[in-house]
Biopython code that builds the backbone (N, CA, C, O; Angstrom):
import numpy as np
from Bio.PDB.StructureBuilder import StructureBuilder

atoms = [
    (1, "MET", "N", (-53.620, -23.704, 68.595)),
    (1, "MET", "CA", (-53.212, -23.341, 69.971)),
    (1, "MET", "C", (-51.999, -22.474, 69.945)),
    (1, "MET", "O", (-52.023, -21.359, 70.466)),
    (2, "TYR", "N", (-50.909, -22.966, 69.339)),
    (2, "TYR", "CA", (-49.659, -22.236, 69.305)),
    (2, "TYR", "C", (-49.820, -20.920, 68.582)),
    (2, "TYR", "O", (-49.252, -19.902, 68.977)),
    (3, "ARG", "N", (-50.612, -20.951, 67.504)),
    (3, "ARG", "CA", (-50.791, -19.787, 66.654)),
    (3, "ARG", "C", (-51.508, -18.706, 67.420)),
    (3, "ARG", "O", (-51.130, -17.541, 67.298)),
    (4, "SER", "N", (-52.499, -19.013, 68.185)),
    (4, "SER", "CA", (-53.245, -18.062, 68.948)),
    (4, "SER", "C", (-52.349, -17.366, 70.038)),
    (4, "SER", "O", (-52.478, -16.176, 70.325)),
    (5, "VAL", "N", (-51.463, -18.177, 70.602)),
    (5, "VAL", "CA", (-50.520, -17.651, 71.577)),
    (5, "VAL", "C", (-49.600, -16.617, 70.960)),
    (5, "VAL", "O", (-49.414, -15.535, 71.516)),
    (6, "THR", "N", (-49.010, -16.954, 69.782)),
    (6, "THR", "CA", (-48.118, -16.026, 69.115)),
    (6, "THR", "C", (-48.874, -14.776, 68.705)),
    (6, "THR", "O", (-48.328, -13.678, 68.812)),
    (7, "ASN", "N", (-50.083, -14.897, 68.249)),
    (7, "ASN", "CA", (-50.926, -13.754, 67.902)),
    (7, "ASN", "C", (-51.133, -12.824, 69.048)),
    (7, "ASN", "O", (-51.032, -11.606, 68.897)),
    (8, "SER", "N", (-51.427, -13.392, 70.220)),
    (8, "SER", "CA", (-51.654, -12.577, 71.425)),
    (8, "SER", "C", (-50.389, -11.871, 71.839)),
    (8, "SER", "O", (-50.442, -10.706, 72.231)),
    (9, "THR", "N", (-49.220, -12.554, 71.763)),
    (9, "THR", "CA", (-47.997, -11.905, 72.123)),
    (9, "THR", "C", (-47.658, -10.775, 71.141)),
    (9, "THR", "O", (-47.143, -9.730, 71.537)),
    (10, "CYS", "N", (-47.950, -11.000, 69.879)),
    (10, "CYS", "CA", (-47.690, -9.985, 68.838)),
    (10, "CYS", "C", (-48.562, -8.734, 69.138)),
    (10, "CYS", "O", (-48.076, -7.604, 69.087)),
    (11, "SER", "N", (-49.814, -8.955, 69.439)),
    (11, "SER", "CA", (-50.684, -7.810, 69.705)),
    (11, "SER", "C", (-50.271, -7.133, 70.962)),
    (11, "SER", "O", (-50.334, -5.906, 71.040)),
    (12, "TRP", "N", (-49.832, -7.897, 71.996)),
    (12, "TRP", "CA", (-49.359, -7.319, 73.207)),
    (12, "TRP", "C", (-48.140, -6.421, 72.970)),
    (12, "TRP", "O", (-48.038, -5.307, 73.483)),
    (13, "LYS", "N", (-47.227, -6.966, 72.166)),
    (13, "LYS", "CA", (-46.018, -6.210, 71.791)),
    (13, "LYS", "C", (-46.387, -4.897, 71.080)),
    (13, "LYS", "O", (-45.815, -3.842, 71.352)),
    (14, "ARG", "N", (-47.360, -4.996, 70.164)),
    (14, "ARG", "CA", (-47.816, -3.854, 69.461)),
    (14, "ARG", "C", (-48.429, -2.813, 70.400)),
    (14, "ARG", "O", (-48.183, -1.617, 70.246)),
    (15, "ILE", "N", (-49.213, -3.258, 71.354)),
    (15, "ILE", "CA", (-49.810, -2.341, 72.320)),
    (15, "ILE", "C", (-48.693, -1.692, 73.143)),
    (15, "ILE", "O", (-48.726, -0.491, 73.408)),
    (16, "LYS", "N", (-47.718, -2.490, 73.538)),
    (16, "LYS", "CA", (-46.612, -1.974, 74.349)),
    (16, "LYS", "C", (-45.812, -0.913, 73.528)),
    (16, "LYS", "O", (-45.423, 0.131, 74.052)),
    (17, "MET", "N", (-45.588, -1.216, 72.251)),
    (17, "MET", "CA", (-44.909, -0.277, 71.387)),
    (17, "MET", "C", (-45.680, 1.012, 71.324)),
    (17, "MET", "O", (-45.094, 2.086, 71.461)),
    (18, "LYS", "N", (-46.975, 0.937, 71.122)),
    (18, "LYS", "CA", (-47.837, 2.093, 71.024)),
    (18, "LYS", "C", (-47.721, 2.939, 72.283)),
    (18, "LYS", "O", (-47.572, 4.160, 72.243)),
    (19, "ARG", "N", (-47.799, 2.213, 73.420)),
    (19, "ARG", "CA", (-47.756, 2.902, 74.702)),
    (19, "ARG", "C", (-46.421, 3.579, 74.905)),
    (19, "ARG", "O", (-46.365, 4.686, 75.441)),
    (20, "ASN", "N", (-45.308, 2.918, 74.473)),
    (20, "ASN", "CA", (-44.003, 3.508, 74.582)),
    (20, "ASN", "C", (-43.924, 4.759, 73.727)),
    (20, "ASN", "O", (-43.383, 5.775, 74.163)),
    (21, "ARG", "N", (-44.445, 4.699, 72.542)),
    (21, "ARG", "CA", (-44.392, 5.844, 71.608)),
    (21, "ARG", "C", (-45.181, 7.026, 72.194)),
    (21, "ARG", "O", (-44.763, 8.182, 72.131)),
    (22, "LEU", "N", (-46.353, 6.672, 72.771)),
    (22, "LEU", "CA", (-47.176, 7.719, 73.412)),
    (22, "LEU", "C", (-46.424, 8.337, 74.554)),
    (22, "LEU", "O", (-46.430, 9.558, 74.714)),
    (23, "TYR", "N", (-45.763, 7.502, 75.368)),
    (23, "TYR", "CA", (-44.980, 7.987, 76.505)),
    (23, "TYR", "C", (-43.848, 8.856, 76.064)),
    (23, "TYR", "O", (-43.575, 9.902, 76.653)),
    (24, "GLU", "N", (-43.169, 8.403, 74.991)),
    (24, "GLU", "CA", (-42.031, 9.187, 74.463)),
    (24, "GLU", "C", (-42.487, 10.532, 73.982)),
    (24, "GLU", "O", (-41.865, 11.549, 74.289)),
    (25, "SER", "N", (-43.597, 10.556, 73.208)),
    (25, "SER", "CA", (-44.089, 11.828, 72.699)),
    (25, "SER", "C", (-44.534, 12.754, 73.843)),
    (25, "SER", "O", (-44.394, 13.975, 73.775)),
    (26, "ARG", "N", (-45.080, 12.115, 74.906)),
    (26, "ARG", "CA", (-45.515, 12.968, 76.032)),
    (26, "ARG", "C", (-44.315, 13.580, 76.746)),
    (26, "ARG", "O", (-44.327, 14.767, 77.069)),
    (27, "THR", "N", (-43.286, 12.784, 76.993)),
    (27, "THR", "CA", (-42.104, 13.335, 77.633)),
    (27, "THR", "C", (-41.396, 14.346, 76.731)),
    (27, "THR", "O", (-40.823, 15.316, 77.226)),
    (28, "HIS", "N", (-41.429, 14.134, 75.433)),
    (28, "HIS", "CA", (-40.843, 15.087, 74.488)),
    (28, "HIS", "C", (-41.616, 16.399, 74.553)),
    (28, "HIS", "O", (-41.011, 17.472, 74.545)),
    (29, "LEU", "N", (-42.929, 16.330, 74.615)),
    (29, "LEU", "CA", (-43.710, 17.524, 74.700)),
    (29, "LEU", "C", (-43.436, 18.228, 76.020)),
    (29, "LEU", "O", (-43.372, 19.457, 76.047)),
    (30, "LEU", "N", (-43.278, 17.518, 77.080)),
    (30, "LEU", "CA", (-42.962, 18.086, 78.386)),
    (30, "LEU", "C", (-41.623, 18.791, 78.324)),
    (30, "LEU", "O", (-41.478, 19.919, 78.796)),
    (31, "ALA", "N", (-40.634, 18.109, 77.732)),
    (31, "ALA", "CA", (-39.311, 18.719, 77.577)),
    (31, "ALA", "C", (-39.371, 19.995, 76.739)),
    (31, "ALA", "O", (-38.717, 20.984, 77.067)),
    (32, "GLU", "N", (-40.134, 19.977, 75.685)),
    (32, "GLU", "CA", (-40.330, 21.161, 74.820)),
    (32, "GLU", "C", (-40.956, 22.286, 75.622)),
    (32, "GLU", "O", (-40.537, 23.437, 75.499)),
    (33, "ALA", "N", (-41.935, 21.982, 76.428)),
    (33, "ALA", "CA", (-42.616, 23.013, 77.213)),
    (33, "ALA", "C", (-41.685, 23.628, 78.224)),
    (33, "ALA", "O", (-41.691, 24.842, 78.429)),
    (34, "ILE", "N", (-40.876, 22.787, 78.862)),
    (34, "ILE", "CA", (-39.892, 23.304, 79.838)),
    (34, "ILE", "C", (-38.887, 24.168, 79.156)),
    (34, "ILE", "O", (-38.550, 25.247, 79.645)),
    (35, "HIS", "N", (-38.404, 23.713, 78.033)),
    (35, "HIS", "CA", (-37.427, 24.478, 77.247)),
    (35, "HIS", "C", (-37.997, 25.832, 76.875)),
    (35, "HIS", "O", (-37.336, 26.862, 77.007)),
    (36, "PHE", "N", (-39.241, 25.810, 76.406)),
    (36, "PHE", "CA", (-39.947, 27.054, 75.979)),
    (36, "PHE", "C", (-40.094, 28.020, 77.145)),
    (36, "PHE", "O", (-39.885, 29.224, 76.998)),
    (37, "GLN", "N", (-40.466, 27.467, 78.334)),
    (37, "GLN", "CA", (-40.614, 28.340, 79.518)),
    (37, "GLN", "C", (-39.268, 28.931, 79.930)),
    (37, "GLN", "O", (-39.167, 30.105, 80.287)),
    (38, "VAL", "N", (-38.244, 28.091, 79.871)),
    (38, "VAL", "CA", (-36.896, 28.645, 80.250)),
    (38, "VAL", "C", (-36.457, 29.701, 79.284)),
    (38, "VAL", "O", (-35.879, 30.707, 79.694)),
    (39, "GLY", "N", (-36.712, 29.508, 78.009)),
    (39, "GLY", "CA", (-36.379, 30.493, 77.029)),
    (39, "GLY", "C", (-37.178, 31.771, 77.253)),
    (39, "GLY", "O", (-36.606, 32.857, 77.155)),
    (40, "LEU", "N", (-38.436, 31.695, 77.540)),
    (40, "LEU", "CA", (-39.289, 32.861, 77.822)),
    (40, "LEU", "C", (-38.791, 33.594, 79.046)),
    (40, "LEU", "O", (-38.679, 34.820, 79.020)),
    (41, "SER", "N", (-38.493, 32.892, 80.101)),
    (41, "SER", "CA", (-38.032, 33.541, 81.339)),
    (41, "SER", "C", (-36.704, 34.235, 81.072)),
    (41, "SER", "O", (-36.463, 35.330, 81.581)),
    (42, "THR", "N", (-35.845, 33.612, 80.281)),
    (42, "THR", "CA", (-34.533, 34.197, 79.975)),
    (42, "THR", "C", (-34.672, 35.484, 79.213)),
    (42, "THR", "O", (-33.984, 36.466, 79.494)),
    (43, "ILE", "N", (-35.601, 35.478, 78.205)),
    (43, "ILE", "CA", (-35.872, 36.703, 77.399)),
    (43, "ILE", "C", (-36.487, 37.752, 78.345)),
    (43, "ILE", "O", (-36.117, 38.923, 78.269)),
    (44, "TRP", "N", (-37.395, 37.368, 79.214)),
    (44, "TRP", "CA", (-38.052, 38.301, 80.095)),
    (44, "TRP", "C", (-36.999, 38.944, 81.059)),
    (44, "TRP", "O", (-37.017, 40.151, 81.303)),
    (45, "LYS", "N", (-36.089, 38.092, 81.589)),
    (45, "LYS", "CA", (-35.079, 38.633, 82.468)),
    (45, "LYS", "C", (-34.146, 39.598, 81.776)),
    (45, "LYS", "O", (-33.778, 40.633, 82.332)),
    (46, "SER", "N", (-33.752, 39.241, 80.517)),
    (46, "SER", "CA", (-32.822, 40.091, 79.793)),
    (46, "SER", "C", (-33.484, 41.421, 79.450)),
    (46, "SER", "O", (-32.842, 42.471, 79.471)),
    (47, "GLU", "N", (-34.785, 41.362, 79.132)),
    (47, "GLU", "CA", (-35.542, 42.592, 78.819)),
    (47, "GLU", "C", (-35.659, 43.455, 80.084)),
    (47, "GLU", "O", (-35.559, 44.680, 80.018)),
    (48, "ARG", "N", (-35.866, 42.821, 81.202)),
    (48, "ARG", "CA", (-35.942, 43.558, 82.488)),
    (48, "ARG", "C", (-34.607, 44.198, 82.809)),
    (48, "ARG", "O", (-34.552, 45.307, 83.340)),
    (49, "ALA", "N", (-33.526, 43.493, 82.486)),
    (49, "ALA", "CA", (-32.177, 43.986, 82.762)),
    (49, "ALA", "C", (-31.857, 45.181, 81.896)),
    (49, "ALA", "O", (-31.173, 46.107, 82.333)),
    (50, "ILE", "N", (-32.363, 45.165, 80.630)),
    (50, "ILE", "CA", (-32.177, 46.305, 79.715)),
    (50, "ILE", "C", (-32.922, 47.514, 80.243)),
    (50, "ILE", "O", (-32.392, 48.623, 80.192)),
    (51, "ASP", "N", (-34.160, 47.334, 80.760)),
    (51, "ASP", "CA", (-34.918, 48.413, 81.312)),
    (51, "ASP", "C", (-34.216, 48.927, 82.575)),
    (51, "ASP", "O", (-34.700, 49.860, 83.214)),
]
sb = StructureBuilder()
sb.init_structure("model")
sb.init_model(0)
sb.init_chain("A")
sb.init_seg("    ")
for serial, (resi, resn, name, xyz) in enumerate(atoms, 1):
    if name == "N":
        sb.init_residue(resn, " ", resi, " ")
    sb.init_atom(name, np.array(xyz, "f"), 0.0, 1.0, " ", f" {name:<3s}", serial, name[0])
structure = sb.get_structure()
């Protein structure tokens, strides 16, 4: 009885960890995309200013 309970909590924690990691990677990718877009727009603006 007790053993099955601990097993279920362990698996639940593992699922939660996996979900957190997935969420972290997703937010990281989003941040990277925003950073990339900002960099692109900055380059584009500076090139326009040179023209």
